[in-house]
N, C-alpha and C positions, 0 to 999 in steps of 0.2 A: 137706462134703468134695468136693473136685473129683474127677471120675472120670478113668479112664484114656482113655474116650471123648472127654472134652472136650479133654484134652491132645492126644490123636492127631488129632482134628479140626483143631487149629491146626498141628501139625507136618506133616501131610500136605497142607496147602493148597498149591496148585500156582502160585498167583499171589497178588500183594498184594491184589487186588480180592476174590478168594475169602477170603483170611485176614481181611480187614477186615470182610466181611460177617458172617462167623462170630463174629468178636469183638464187634461191635455186638450181636449176639443175646445172646451170654454176659453182657455188661456190663448189658444191659437187665434180665436176670433178677435182677440185684443192686440194681436201682433207678437205675442210671445210663443215661438214655435218649439222651444226647447226649455225644459224646466227640471229643476232638481230640488227635491224635499229630502231633508234629513231630520232624524230625531234620535236623541239619546237620553237616557235616564242616568247615566253614569258619568257625566261631565264634572271635571275638576279644572283647577287653574292651569294644569300642565297636561291634561289628557281629556279626550272625548270618550274614553272607555274603549272597550274591545270593538272593532269595526263590525265584527259578526254579530254584535248585540244592537247595532244601529237599525232603525227603519230608514231605508234609503230607497227612494223612488226617483226614476228619471227616464226621460226618453232621449237623452244624449246618445250619440253613437258610441260604440264600444272603443273606437280609437281614441275618444275623448276620456271616457271613464276609465279605460285601463291605466291611464297615466295619472288623471286627476285624483282618482280614488285609489287604484291599485298601487300607485307608486307614492300615495301619501302627500301629493301636492295640496290636497284639501286643507291640510294642517296649517299651511301657511297663507292660505287664501285671505286677502285683506277683508272682504266683505264677510267671510265666516267669523273672522275675529271681530268685526264690528257687530255681527249678530250676538256674539256672547255677551256683549255689555250693553245692548240696546233693545228696544222693543219698538215695533212698528215698521214703516216702509222707508227705504233709502235708495235714492237714485245713485247710479254708477257714476254720475258726474262728481262725486266725492273722491273718486280715485285719481282724477285729474288733479283735484285740489291737493291730495296727499302727496302725489308725484311732484307737484310744483314746491310744496313745502319741504320736501326732502325728507319725509317722515317714513317712507317705505324702506324695508329691510332689503337685502339682496335676495332673500328667499321670496319675499312677497313680490318683488320685481320679476322674478323668474316665472311666478305663477301668472302674472299679468302677461308676460311674453308669450306663454304657452296658450293662454286664452285667446290673445289676438290671433295666434297662428291657427287656431281652430273656429275662428269667426265668432268667439264669445266676447263681443265688444260693447255691447249696449244692453242696459236692461235695468232691473229694480230687484233689490233683495228685501225679503219680509221677514222680520224676527218676531216669532210668537210669544206671547205672554207665558212665562214659565209657570208651571203649577207647584214646582218644588225646587229647591236651591240647585240640585244636581241634574235637573231636566232642562233640555233646550231643544227647540225645534226651529227650523228656518226653511225657507224656500227661495231659490234663486231663479228668477224669470229672465231668460235670455231672449232678446228681440231677434225676429228673422233677419237674415242676411239683406242688406239694403236700407235698413232703418238705422239712422244715427242716434246718439243719446239725445239730441235736441228734439227730434221727432218723438222719441219714446217718451220724453218729459211732457210733450203736448198731449200725447195719449193719456198719460197720468193725470194731467190737469183735467181732462174731460171724464175720465172713467176710473181714476184711482180708487175711490171709495167703493165702487162696485167691485173691482179687481181684489181690494183688500178684505171685502165682506166673503167673497167667494173662497179666498184662500184661507180665511179663518175657519169657515164651515168645514172645508176639507181637512184642515189641521185637526180640528175637534172631533170630526168623524174618524179619522185614522186612529185616534186615541181609544175609540170604542170597539174597533175591529180586531179579530184575531191577526197576528203578525208574527212572523218569526223567519230566521234565516233558513236556507235550504239545509235539510239534514237535522233541524232541531224542532220540527213539528212533532208534537205529541200525538200518539194514537188515541183513538176514542176511550179505550180502556185506561191508558195512562192518564188522561185528563180526568176521567172518572173517579180513579182511585186518589189522585191528588186532591180533587174536590172534596172527597170524604174526609181525607187528612185535614184539609182547611177547615171542615165542620167539627173537628175535634174528635173523630172516631178512631178507635184503636185498630190495630191489624185484625183482630179477632172480630170486631164490630163490621169491618169493611168486608171481610171474607163472608160473613153471614148475609150481609146486605146484598152482595154480589153474586152469591152462590159460588164462591171460589174457595179454594183452600188458602190457609195463611202463606204457604210458600210461593203460591201464584201471585198473591198480593204483593209480596216482598219483591218478586220478580219484576212487576209492573213499575214499582217504585224505583227499583235499581235501573232499569231502562229509562224511566223518566229522568232520573239524575243524570245518566249518561247524555240524553238527547239535550238537556239543558246545560250541560257542562258546569255542574254544581257539585258540591261534596255532601251536602245534607239534604234531607227531605224537606226541612223548614225552608231552605234556600230555594228548592225546587217549586214548593208552593207559592213563595213570593214571586219568583220569576215567571211562572206559568200565569199568575194572577195579572202581572204587569203587562204580559204580552197577550192578554185576554185569551188564553188557551184553556182556561177553566169555566165550568158553567156555561158552555157554549150551547146556543140554541141552534139546532141543525136547520139549515135553509131548505 
C-alpha cells in the first residue's frame, strides 16, 4: 500500500526537478531504475510537435538518450505508438506478441534492437488520459538489469495499482508546475508583462501599472516572443500559460 507520506511528497514538490527526483526514488523501490516521461500539447497523426516544446524527463544515461531522443528513434518506438492510441498501463510482453505476429515495421524492430543493446528489455508503459485532442503524456518504466519480463509482470500483479496511482499523481503535478526548455525560460518581468496582457491591459496600462515606459514594455514583450519562439504576443500569452510561466507564485 502506498502511504499518505508518499503521496504528499509528490503533491508538495515545489519544482519539476524536485518532483522527478522523488519519483525516481519511488519507482526504483518497485524495481524500475530507469524511467522516461514525455508530454506534448502539439501532437498530430504525423508529428509529436517540436521536440523543444516537449516536457521530457528521464534518468536514462546520455548514451541512451542521445540516440533514442537525439536521433529520433522515439518516433518509431512501438510502445510510444501504443501510447498514442491507448490509455492505462501495458506490459512490454506485448512486444513479443507483435514480433511473433509479424506486425512490427523495420524501423520499429531497429528501435527494439537498440533498446536490447542498452539493457532496456523489460518494463511497463503508462499512457495518461488526455485532456485535449492534441495533448499526450506517457511514461516508460524500465526494469533494472537482472529482472525479466515475467518477474516484472509479477511485481505489477502485486503493486500495479500503487504504481499507476503514483505515476498519475506525478503526471497531474507536472501539468501544474512551470516547465520549459533551456533558453526558453521567461524572466520575471517578461512573465509579468504577459500576465497583464492576458488580463486585457494595453501597453499604456501595463507601463503605468509597472512603472515603466511603453517602450520598455514593448521590449519585454519582444524578448518574451523571442524566448518562446512565437510570432505574436497572443501566441506568447497562450504558450506561457500552457507552460505555467505566467502568474507564478514565487517559492
